[in-house]
Biopython code that builds the backbone (N, CA, C, O; Angstrom):
import numpy as np
from Bio.PDB.StructureBuilder import StructureBuilder

atoms = [
    (1, "MET", "N", (-5.260, 10.525, 13.397)),
    (1, "MET", "CA", (-5.554, 9.727, 11.929)),
    (1, "MET", "C", (-7.268, 10.625, 11.576)),
    (1, "MET", "O", (-8.061, 11.117, 12.378)),
    (2, "SER", "N", (-7.331, 10.520, 9.791)),
    (2, "SER", "CA", (-8.293, 11.261, 9.320)),
    (2, "SER", "C", (-9.700, 10.422, 10.343)),
    (2, "SER", "O", (-9.644, 9.652, 11.302)),
    (3, "GLN", "N", (-10.628, 10.900, 9.738)),
    (3, "GLN", "CA", (-11.662, 11.120, 10.500)),
    (3, "GLN", "C", (-12.640, 9.986, 8.963)),
    (3, "GLN", "O", (-13.506, 9.129, 9.134)),
    (4, "LYS", "N", (-12.081, 10.432, 7.733)),
    (4, "LYS", "CA", (-12.221, 9.840, 6.444)),
    (4, "LYS", "C", (-12.055, 8.600, 6.992)),
    (4, "LYS", "O", (-12.932, 7.759, 6.792)),
    (5, "PHE", "N", (-10.936, 8.286, 7.754)),
    (5, "PHE", "CA", (-10.784, 6.883, 7.850)),
    (5, "PHE", "C", (-11.837, 5.534, 8.012)),
    (5, "PHE", "O", (-12.841, 5.469, 8.721)),
    (6, "ILE", "N", (-11.353, 4.647, 7.253)),
    (6, "ILE", "CA", (-12.588, 3.041, 8.362)),
    (6, "ILE", "C", (-11.670, 2.143, 7.991)),
    (6, "ILE", "O", (-10.769, 2.170, 7.152)),
    (7, "LYS", "N", (-11.984, 1.475, 8.628)),
    (7, "LYS", "CA", (-11.028, 0.029, 9.409)),
    (7, "LYS", "C", (-11.419, -0.673, 8.489)),
    (7, "LYS", "O", (-12.630, -0.822, 8.328)),
    (8, "ASN", "N", (-10.127, -1.528, 7.316)),
    (8, "ASN", "CA", (-11.532, -2.608, 7.018)),
    (8, "ASN", "C", (-10.430, -4.269, 6.972)),
    (8, "ASN", "O", (-9.652, -4.522, 6.052)),
    (9, "GLN", "N", (-10.598, -4.915, 7.847)),
    (9, "GLN", "CA", (-9.992, -6.050, 8.340)),
    (9, "GLN", "C", (-10.063, -6.986, 7.295)),
    (9, "GLN", "O", (-10.939, -7.848, 7.355)),
    (10, "GLU", "N", (-8.905, -6.943, 5.886)),
    (10, "GLU", "CA", (-8.658, -8.333, 4.651)),
    (10, "GLU", "C", (-7.867, -9.079, 5.248)),
    (10, "GLU", "O", (-7.315, -8.779, 6.307)),
    (11, "ASP", "N", (-7.710, -10.222, 4.590)),
    (11, "ASP", "CA", (-7.371, -11.000, 3.570)),
    (11, "ASP", "C", (-6.820, -10.598, 2.566)),
    (11, "ASP", "O", (-7.411, -9.760, 1.885)),
    (12, "PHE", "N", (-5.621, -11.036, 2.200)),
    (12, "PHE", "CA", (-5.829, -10.996, 0.560)),
    (12, "PHE", "C", (-4.564, -11.638, 0.112)),
    (12, "PHE", "O", (-3.617, -11.886, 0.858)),
    (13, "GLY", "N", (-4.629, -11.945, -1.451)),
    (13, "GLY", "CA", (-3.918, -12.121, -2.014)),
    (13, "GLY", "C", (-3.058, -11.508, -2.953)),
    (13, "GLY", "O", (-3.912, -10.690, -2.612)),
    (14, "CYS", "N", (-2.004, -10.892, -4.047)),
    (14, "CYS", "CA", (-1.487, -10.111, -3.693)),
    (14, "CYS", "C", (-1.244, -10.182, -5.973)),
    (14, "CYS", "O", (-0.717, -10.796, -6.900)),
    (15, "GLU", "N", (-2.054, -9.115, -5.637)),
    (15, "GLU", "CA", (-2.151, -9.379, -7.872)),
    (15, "GLU", "C", (-0.585, -9.384, -8.280)),
    (15, "GLU", "O", (-0.279, -10.131, -9.209)),
    (16, "HIS", "N", (0.270, -8.738, -7.765)),
    (16, "HIS", "CA", (1.716, -8.545, -8.179)),
    (16, "HIS", "C", (2.307, -9.577, -8.057)),
    (16, "HIS", "O", (2.343, -10.340, -9.023)),
    (17, "CYS", "N", (3.022, -9.960, -6.703)),
    (17, "CYS", "CA", (3.841, -10.871, -6.450)),
    (17, "CYS", "C", (3.234, -12.612, -5.808)),
    (17, "CYS", "O", (4.017, -13.383, -5.255)),
    (18, "GLY", "N", (1.574, -12.987, -6.061)),
    (18, "GLY", "CA", (0.944, -13.582, -5.325)),
    (18, "GLY", "C", (1.066, -13.743, -3.628)),
    (18, "GLY", "O", (0.173, -13.632, -2.788)),
    (19, "HIS", "N", (1.519, -13.837, -3.572)),
    (19, "HIS", "CA", (1.783, -13.556, -1.504)),
    (19, "HIS", "C", (0.329, -12.835, -1.146)),
    (19, "HIS", "O", (-0.277, -11.835, -1.531)),
    (20, "GLU", "N", (0.042, -14.260, 0.122)),
    (20, "GLU", "CA", (-0.872, -14.330, 0.789)),
    (20, "GLU", "C", (-0.880, -13.690, 1.857)),
    (20, "GLU", "O", (-0.297, -14.178, 2.825)),
    (21, "VAL", "N", (-1.599, -12.314, 1.977)),
    (21, "VAL", "CA", (-1.666, -11.220, 2.866)),
    (21, "VAL", "C", (-2.473, -11.872, 4.328)),
    (21, "VAL", "O", (-3.675, -12.125, 4.407)),
    (22, "LYS", "N", (-1.945, -11.965, 4.885)),
    (22, "LYS", "CA", (-2.223, -11.265, 5.663)),
    (22, "LYS", "C", (-2.720, -10.057, 6.733)),
    (22, "LYS", "O", (-1.753, -9.671, 7.390)),
    (23, "GLY", "N", (-4.305, -9.174, 7.175)),
    (23, "GLY", "CA", (-4.117, -7.798, 6.833)),
    (23, "GLY", "C", (-5.343, -8.045, 8.262)),
    (23, "GLY", "O", (-6.188, -8.898, 8.536)),
    (24, "ASN", "N", (-4.737, -6.505, 9.032)),
    (24, "ASN", "CA", (-5.151, -6.251, 9.777)),
    (24, "ASN", "C", (-5.911, -5.332, 10.514)),
    (24, "ASN", "O", (-6.015, -5.111, 11.720)),
    (25, "GLY", "N", (-6.548, -4.724, 9.248)),
    (25, "GLY", "CA", (-7.536, -3.398, 9.546)),
    (25, "GLY", "C", (-6.700, -1.885, 8.724)),
    (25, "GLY", "O", (-7.180, -0.858, 8.246)),
    (26, "TYR", "N", (-5.368, -2.350, 8.855)),
    (26, "TYR", "CA", (-4.698, -1.253, 8.728)),
    (26, "TYR", "C", (-3.711, -1.080, 6.954)),
    (26, "TYR", "O", (-3.767, -0.347, 5.967)),
    (27, "THR", "N", (-2.752, -2.473, 7.515)),
    (27, "THR", "CA", (-3.078, -3.249, 5.633)),
    (27, "THR", "C", (-3.636, -2.799, 4.290)),
    (27, "THR", "O", (-4.670, -3.070, 3.679)),
    (28, "ASN", "N", (-2.207, -1.730, 3.958)),
    (28, "ASN", "CA", (-2.660, -1.233, 2.708)),
    (28, "ASN", "C", (-1.640, -1.087, 1.381)),
    (28, "ASN", "O", (-1.580, -0.224, 0.506)),
    (29, "HIS", "N", (-0.627, -2.682, 1.689)),
    (29, "HIS", "CA", (0.526, -3.638, 0.357)),
    (29, "HIS", "C", (0.380, -4.168, 0.806)),
    (29, "HIS", "O", (-0.291, -4.108, 1.837)),
    (30, "CYS", "N", (0.981, -5.188, 0.278)),
    (30, "CYS", "CA", (1.793, -6.142, 0.060)),
    (30, "CYS", "C", (3.597, -6.366, 1.249)),
    (30, "CYS", "O", (4.814, -6.283, 1.079)),
    (31, "PRO", "N", (3.120, -6.513, 1.792)),
    (31, "PRO", "CA", (4.358, -7.054, 2.774)),
    (31, "PRO", "C", (5.344, -7.484, 2.198)),
    (31, "PRO", "O", (6.324, -7.371, 2.934)),
    (32, "GLU", "N", (5.702, -8.142, 0.776)),
    (32, "GLU", "CA", (6.415, -8.811, 0.332)),
    (32, "GLU", "C", (7.102, -8.388, -1.316)),
    (32, "GLU", "O", (7.847, -9.107, -1.982)),
    (33, "CYS", "N", (6.816, -7.633, -1.519)),
    (33, "CYS", "CA", (7.104, -6.919, -2.985)),
    (33, "CYS", "C", (6.448, -5.752, -3.279)),
    (33, "CYS", "O", (6.314, -5.203, -4.372)),
    (34, "LEU", "N", (5.881, -5.285, -1.720)),
    (34, "LEU", "CA", (5.368, -3.308, -1.532)),
    (34, "LEU", "C", (4.925, -3.551, -2.398)),
    (34, "LEU", "O", (5.544, -2.943, -3.272)),
    (35, "TRP", "N", (3.602, -4.516, -3.133)),
    (35, "TRP", "CA", (3.323, -2.907, -4.599)),
    (35, "TRP", "C", (1.490, -3.209, -2.942)),
    (35, "TRP", "O", (1.209, -3.838, -1.922)),
    (36, "SER", "N", (1.064, -2.412, -3.697)),
    (36, "SER", "CA", (-0.419, -1.914, -3.835)),
    (36, "SER", "C", (-1.697, -1.968, -4.345)),
    (36, "SER", "O", (-1.661, -2.549, -5.430)),
    (37, "LYS", "N", (-3.243, -1.486, -3.931)),
    (37, "LYS", "CA", (-4.491, -1.635, -5.127)),
    (37, "LYS", "C", (-4.313, -0.288, -4.722)),
    (37, "LYS", "O", (-3.778, 0.310, -3.788)),
    (38, "HIS", "N", (-5.296, 0.123, -6.308)),
    (38, "HIS", "CA", (-5.744, 1.719, -6.018)),
    (38, "HIS", "C", (-7.472, 1.460, -5.994)),
    (38, "HIS", "O", (-8.284, 1.491, -6.919)),
    (39, "VAL", "N", (-7.700, 1.121, -4.122)),
    (39, "VAL", "CA", (-9.176, 0.716, -4.385)),
    (39, "VAL", "C", (-9.617, 1.750, -3.585)),
    (39, "VAL", "O", (-10.755, 1.997, -3.986)),
    (40, "ASP", "N", (-9.395, 2.346, -2.851)),
    (40, "ASP", "CA", (-9.761, 3.265, -2.095)),
    (40, "ASP", "C", (-9.068, 5.533, -2.349)),
    (40, "ASP", "O", (-8.072, 6.182, -2.668)),
    (41, "ILE", "N", (-11.009, 5.792, -1.752)),
    (41, "ILE", "CA", (-10.554, 7.477, -1.744)),
    (41, "ILE", "C", (-9.731, 8.094, -1.075)),
    (41, "ILE", "O", (-8.751, 8.800, -1.316)),
    (42, "ASN", "N", (-10.473, 7.586, 0.171)),
    (42, "ASN", "CA", (-10.470, 7.538, 1.485)),
    (42, "ASN", "C", (-10.016, 6.263, 2.367)),
    (42, "ASN", "O", (-10.862, 5.369, 2.356)),
    (43, "PRO", "N", (-8.982, 6.020, 3.047)),
    (43, "PRO", "CA", (-8.163, 5.154, 3.761)),
    (43, "PRO", "C", (-9.069, 4.371, 4.205)),
    (43, "PRO", "O", (-9.534, 4.597, 5.323)),
    (44, "GLY", "N", (-9.710, 2.851, 3.144)),
    (44, "GLY", "CA", (-10.570, 2.471, 3.772)),
    (44, "GLY", "C", (-12.202, 1.987, 3.191)),
    (44, "GLY", "O", (-13.131, 1.220, 3.445)),
    (45, "ASP", "N", (-11.816, 2.913, 2.360)),
    (45, "ASP", "CA", (-14.253, 2.970, 2.158)),
    (45, "ASP", "C", (-13.540, 2.211, 0.707)),
    (45, "ASP", "O", (-14.476, 1.571, 0.228)),
    (46, "ARG", "N", (-12.683, 2.072, 0.089)),
    (46, "ARG", "CA", (-13.096, 0.656, -1.083)),
    (46, "ARG", "C", (-13.621, 1.567, -2.518)),
    (46, "ARG", "O", (-14.022, 0.978, -3.522)),
    (47, "ALA", "N", (-13.558, 2.811, -2.442)),
    (47, "ALA", "CA", (-14.108, 3.607, -3.680)),
    (47, "ALA", "C", (-13.962, 4.074, -4.951)),
    (47, "ALA", "O", (-14.531, 4.737, -5.818)),
    (48, "ALA", "N", (-12.806, 3.361, -4.673)),
    (48, "ALA", "CA", (-11.556, 4.397, -6.081)),
    (48, "ALA", "C", (-12.651, 3.252, -7.719)),
    (48, "ALA", "O", (-13.177, 2.140, -7.765)),
    (49, "ALA", "N", (-12.549, 3.900, -8.278)),
    (49, "ALA", "CA", (-13.372, 3.181, -9.129)),
    (49, "ALA", "C", (-11.726, 2.309, -10.246)),
    (49, "ALA", "O", (-11.919, 2.267, -11.461)),
    (50, "CYS", "N", (-10.600, 1.839, -9.820)),
    (50, "CYS", "CA", (-9.584, 2.049, -10.877)),
    (50, "CYS", "C", (-9.739, 0.983, -10.650)),
    (50, "CYS", "O", (-10.484, 0.243, -11.292)),
    (51, "GLY", "N", (-8.801, 0.532, -9.295)),
    (51, "GLY", "CA", (-8.675, -1.133, -9.267)),
    (51, "GLY", "C", (-7.386, -1.059, -10.206)),
    (51, "GLY", "O", (-7.210, -1.946, -11.042)),
    (52, "GLY", "N", (-6.667, -0.217, -10.097)),
    (52, "GLY", "CA", (-5.530, -0.703, -11.137)),
    (52, "GLY", "C", (-4.163, -0.662, -9.754)),
    (52, "GLY", "O", (-4.240, -0.039, -8.695)),
    (53, "LEU", "N", (-3.155, -1.423, -10.171)),
    (53, "LEU", "CA", (-1.644, -2.183, -9.229)),
    (53, "LEU", "C", (-0.568, -0.230, -8.905)),
    (53, "LEU", "O", (0.136, 0.479, -9.623)),
    (54, "MET", "N", (-0.905, -0.179, -7.921)),
    (54, "MET", "CA", (-0.246, 0.912, -7.112)),
    (54, "MET", "C", (2.018, -0.320, -7.502)),
    (54, "MET", "O", (2.652, -1.338, -7.222)),
    (55, "ARG", "N", (2.044, 0.588, -8.040)),
    (55, "ARG", "CA", (4.375, 0.835, -8.381)),
    (55, "ARG", "C", (4.827, 1.178, -7.104)),
    (55, "ARG", "O", (4.618, 2.347, -6.779)),
    (56, "PRO", "N", (5.286, 0.593, -6.450)),
    (56, "PRO", "CA", (5.769, 1.432, -4.889)),
    (56, "PRO", "C", (6.999, 2.258, -6.192)),
    (56, "PRO", "O", (7.193, 1.505, -7.146)),
    (57, "MET", "N", (7.740, 3.576, -6.282)),
    (57, "MET", "CA", (8.233, 3.823, -6.465)),
    (57, "MET", "C", (9.980, 4.314, -6.152)),
    (57, "MET", "O", (11.007, 4.312, -6.830)),
    (58, "SER", "N", (9.640, 4.688, -4.822)),
    (58, "SER", "CA", (9.989, 5.261, -3.873)),
    (58, "SER", "C", (10.170, 5.578, -1.888)),
    (58, "SER", "O", (9.358, 5.233, -1.030)),
    (59, "PHE", "N", (10.953, 6.016, -1.763)),
    (59, "PHE", "CA", (11.017, 6.058, -0.069)),
    (59, "PHE", "C", (11.293, 7.199, 0.572)),
    (59, "PHE", "O", (12.179, 7.940, 0.145)),
    (60, "GLU", "N", (10.750, 7.425, 1.411)),
    (60, "GLU", "CA", (11.197, 8.847, 2.016)),
    (60, "GLU", "C", (11.615, 8.694, 3.640)),
    (60, "GLU", "O", (11.341, 7.521, 3.893)),
    (61, "LYS", "N", (12.213, 9.397, 5.011)),
    (61, "LYS", "CA", (12.765, 8.561, 5.589)),
    (61, "LYS", "C", (11.622, 9.796, 6.272)),
    (61, "LYS", "O", (11.381, 10.713, 5.487)),
    (62, "ARG", "N", (11.038, 9.862, 7.419)),
    (62, "ARG", "CA", (10.013, 10.300, 7.935)),
    (62, "ARG", "C", (10.761, 10.452, 9.419)),
    (62, "ARG", "O", (11.712, 9.734, 9.727)),
    (63, "ALA", "N", (10.106, 11.674, 10.467)),
    (63, "ALA", "CA", (10.113, 11.509, 11.785)),
    (63, "ALA", "C", (10.019, 9.995, 12.423)),
    (63, "ALA", "O", (10.886, 9.805, 13.277)),
    (64, "GLU", "N", (9.678, 9.560, 12.330)),
    (64, "GLU", "CA", (9.908, 8.144, 12.605)),
    (64, "GLU", "C", (8.896, 7.343, 11.633)),
    (64, "GLU", "O", (7.681, 7.222, 11.478)),
    (65, "GLY", "N", (10.246, 6.809, 10.998)),
    (65, "GLY", "CA", (9.749, 5.282, 9.780)),
    (65, "GLY", "C", (10.109, 6.351, 8.664)),
    (65, "GLY", "O", (10.596, 7.474, 8.792)),
    (66, "PHE", "N", (9.785, 5.776, 7.728)),
    (66, "PHE", "CA", (9.838, 6.061, 6.101)),
    (66, "PHE", "C", (8.005, 5.237, 4.996)),
    (66, "PHE", "O", (7.376, 4.196, 5.181)),
    (67, "ASP", "N", (7.854, 6.158, 4.168)),
    (67, "ASP", "CA", (7.188, 6.579, 3.945)),
    (67, "ASP", "C", (7.225, 5.852, 2.629)),
    (67, "ASP", "O", (8.363, 5.630, 2.213)),
    (68, "ILE", "N", (5.992, 5.336, 1.709)),
    (68, "ILE", "CA", (6.483, 4.081, 0.434)),
    (68, "ILE", "C", (5.967, 5.024, -0.371)),
    (68, "ILE", "O", (4.861, 5.389, 0.029)),
    (69, "LEU", "N", (6.418, 5.691, -1.582)),
    (69, "LEU", "CA", (5.169, 6.021, -3.135)),
    (69, "LEU", "C", (5.066, 5.184, -3.887)),
    (69, "LEU", "O", (5.795, 4.584, -4.678)),
    (70, "HIS", "N", (3.769, 5.170, -3.493)),
    (70, "HIS", "CA", (3.098, 4.355, -4.638)),
    (70, "HIS", "C", (2.108, 5.059, -6.029)),
    (70, "HIS", "O", (1.055, 5.694, -6.084)),
    (71, "GLN", "N", (3.046, 4.573, -6.988)),
    (71, "GLN", "CA", (2.171, 5.573, -7.839)),
    (71, "GLN", "C", (1.094, 4.115, -8.961)),
    (71, "GLN", "O", (1.456, 3.095, -9.546)),
    (72, "CYS", "N", (0.021, 4.654, -8.810)),
    (72, "CYS", "CA", (-0.859, 3.240, -9.847)),
    (72, "CYS", "C", (-0.742, 3.630, -11.475)),
    (72, "CYS", "O", (-1.063, 4.618, -12.137)),
    (73, "VAL", "N", (-0.076, 2.257, -11.790)),
    (73, "VAL", "CA", (0.289, 1.932, -13.240)),
    (73, "VAL", "C", (-0.720, 1.779, -14.084)),
    (73, "VAL", "O", (-0.510, 1.135, -15.112)),
    (74, "SER", "N", (-2.129, 2.380, -13.812)),
    (74, "SER", "CA", (-3.669, 3.010, -15.043)),
    (74, "SER", "C", (-3.417, 4.519, -14.959)),
    (74, "SER", "O", (-3.019, 5.214, -15.894)),
    (75, "CYS", "N", (-3.705, 4.941, -13.704)),
    (75, "CYS", "CA", (-4.455, 6.426, -14.310)),
    (75, "CYS", "C", (-3.253, 6.875, -13.444)),
    (75, "CYS", "O", (-3.921, 7.438, -12.577)),
    (76, "ASP", "N", (-1.769, 7.070, -12.973)),
    (76, "ASP", "CA", (-0.521, 6.906, -12.261)),
    (76, "ASP", "C", (-1.384, 8.096, -11.048)),
    (76, "ASP", "O", (-1.049, 9.238, -11.365)),
    (77, "TYR", "N", (-2.139, 8.108, -10.086)),
    (77, "TYR", "CA", (-2.469, 8.958, -8.911)),
    (77, "TYR", "C", (-1.832, 8.182, -8.060)),
    (77, "TYR", "O", (-1.822, 6.954, -8.145)),
    (78, "LYS", "N", (-1.111, 9.016, -6.957)),
    (78, "LYS", "CA", (0.225, 8.671, -6.546)),
    (78, "LYS", "C", (0.357, 8.810, -4.633)),
    (78, "LYS", "O", (0.966, 9.791, -4.204)),
    (79, "LYS", "N", (-0.113, 8.008, -3.829)),
    (79, "LYS", "CA", (-0.614, 7.851, -2.650)),
    (79, "LYS", "C", (0.884, 7.360, -1.583)),
    (79, "LYS", "O", (1.467, 6.384, -2.057)),
    (80, "LYS", "N", (1.288, 7.718, -0.739)),
    (80, "LYS", "CA", (1.910, 8.233, -0.043)),
    (80, "LYS", "C", (1.634, 6.556, 1.315)),
    (80, "LYS", "O", (0.895, 6.478, 2.297)),
    (81, "ASN", "N", (2.310, 5.832, 0.894)),
    (81, "ASN", "CA", (1.776, 4.705, 3.097)),
    (81, "ASN", "C", (3.076, 4.221, 3.666)),
    (81, "ASN", "O", (4.143, 3.856, 3.173)),
    (82, "LYS", "N", (2.736, 4.312, 4.537)),
    (82, "LYS", "CA", (4.369, 3.612, 5.902)),
    (82, "LYS", "C", (4.169, 2.295, 5.557)),
    (82, "LYS", "O", (3.225, 1.562, 5.262)),
    (83, "LEU", "N", (5.557, 2.222, 5.711)),
    (83, "LEU", "CA", (6.796, 0.838, 6.199)),
    (83, "LEU", "C", (6.016, 0.349, 6.976)),
    (83, "LEU", "O", (5.339, 1.249, 7.475)),
    (84, "VAL", "N", (5.730, -0.688, 7.374)),
    (84, "VAL", "CA", (5.719, -1.419, 9.065)),
    (84, "VAL", "C", (6.765, -2.118, 8.851)),
    (84, "VAL", "O", (7.394, -2.279, 7.805)),
    (85, "PRO", "N", (6.972, -2.633, 10.132)),
    (85, "PRO", "CA", (8.439, -3.746, 10.783)),
    (85, "PRO", "C", (8.202, -4.986, 10.325)),
    (85, "PRO", "O", (8.968, -5.929, 10.527)),
    (86, "ASN", "N", (6.667, -5.091, 9.406)),
    (86, "ASN", "CA", (6.654, -7.106, 8.274)),
    (86, "ASN", "C", (7.388, -5.976, 7.237)),
    (86, "ASN", "O", (8.583, -6.070, 6.955)),
    (87, "ASP", "N", (6.727, -5.158, 6.834)),
    (87, "ASP", "CA", (7.240, -5.290, 5.406)),
    (87, "ASP", "C", (8.989, -6.059, 5.376)),
    (87, "ASP", "O", (9.823, -6.272, 6.256)),
    (88, "ASN", "N", (8.942, -6.323, 3.716)),
    (88, "ASN", "CA", (10.746, -6.965, 3.130)),
    (88, "ASN", "C", (11.500, -5.809, 2.980)),
    (88, "ASN", "O", (11.453, -5.075, 1.993)),
    (89, "LEU", "N", (12.125, -5.663, 3.862)),
    (89, "LEU", "CA", (13.009, -3.679, 3.647)),
    (89, "LEU", "C", (13.935, -4.683, 2.457)),
    (89, "LEU", "O", (13.528, -4.190, 1.406)),
    (90, "ALA", "N", (14.532, -5.347, 2.215)),
    (90, "ALA", "CA", (15.166, -5.845, 0.840)),
    (90, "ALA", "C", (14.978, -5.183, -0.517)),
    (90, "ALA", "O", (15.593, -5.016, -1.570)),
    (91, "ARG", "N", (13.740, -4.875, 0.084)),
    (91, "ARG", "CA", (12.605, -4.498, -1.485)),
    (91, "ARG", "C", (13.143, -2.383, -1.746)),
    (91, "ARG", "O", (13.074, -1.559, -2.658)),
    (92, "LEU", "N", (13.751, -2.429, 0.063)),
    (92, "LEU", "CA", (13.440, -0.721, -0.707)),
    (92, "LEU", "C", (14.615, -0.873, -1.267)),
    (92, "LEU", "O", (14.477, -0.275, -2.334)),
    (93, "SER", "N", (15.404, -1.181, -1.243)),
    (93, "SER", "CA", (16.924, -1.143, -1.782)),
    (93, "SER", "C", (16.912, -1.292, -3.417)),
    (93, "SER", "O", (17.666, -0.940, -4.324)),
    (94, "GLU", "N", (15.845, -1.892, -3.336)),
    (94, "GLU", "CA", (15.691, -1.956, -5.538)),
    (94, "GLU", "C", (14.670, -0.558, -5.593)),
    (94, "GLU", "O", (14.400, -0.233, -6.749)),
    (95, "LEU", "N", (14.159, 0.180, -4.688)),
    (95, "LEU", "CA", (13.822, 0.748, -5.120)),
    (95, "LEU", "C", (14.204, 2.607, -5.752)),
    (95, "LEU", "O", (13.383, 3.202, -6.451)),
]
sb = StructureBuilder()
sb.init_structure("model")
sb.init_model(0)
sb.init_chain("A")
sb.init_seg("    ")
for serial, (resi, resn, name, xyz) in enumerate(atoms, 1):
    if name == "N":
        sb.init_residue(resn, " ", resi, " ")
    sb.init_atom(name, np.array(xyz, "f"), 0.0, 1.0, " ", f" {name:<3s}", serial, name[0])
structure = sb.get_structure()
């Protein structure tokens, strides 16, 4: 894990679909619609000024699991995030 990682255990309402998300300190996207929010420069720091929603664009296989590629709808920033067990896998077929 990056030395710049800051664990933030936060619950939030998804600004895309409204789902209430229970955070675990590593949660970085909505498990229902897979959308994220551009809030970090380094994981967990909440230092990004943008604040735009990040659309799930695609996914790719890793050695263990999958990554979701998110793209900010405000500034076009791109970031990969790990797919986690409670994510809505049916949404992947829509990407």
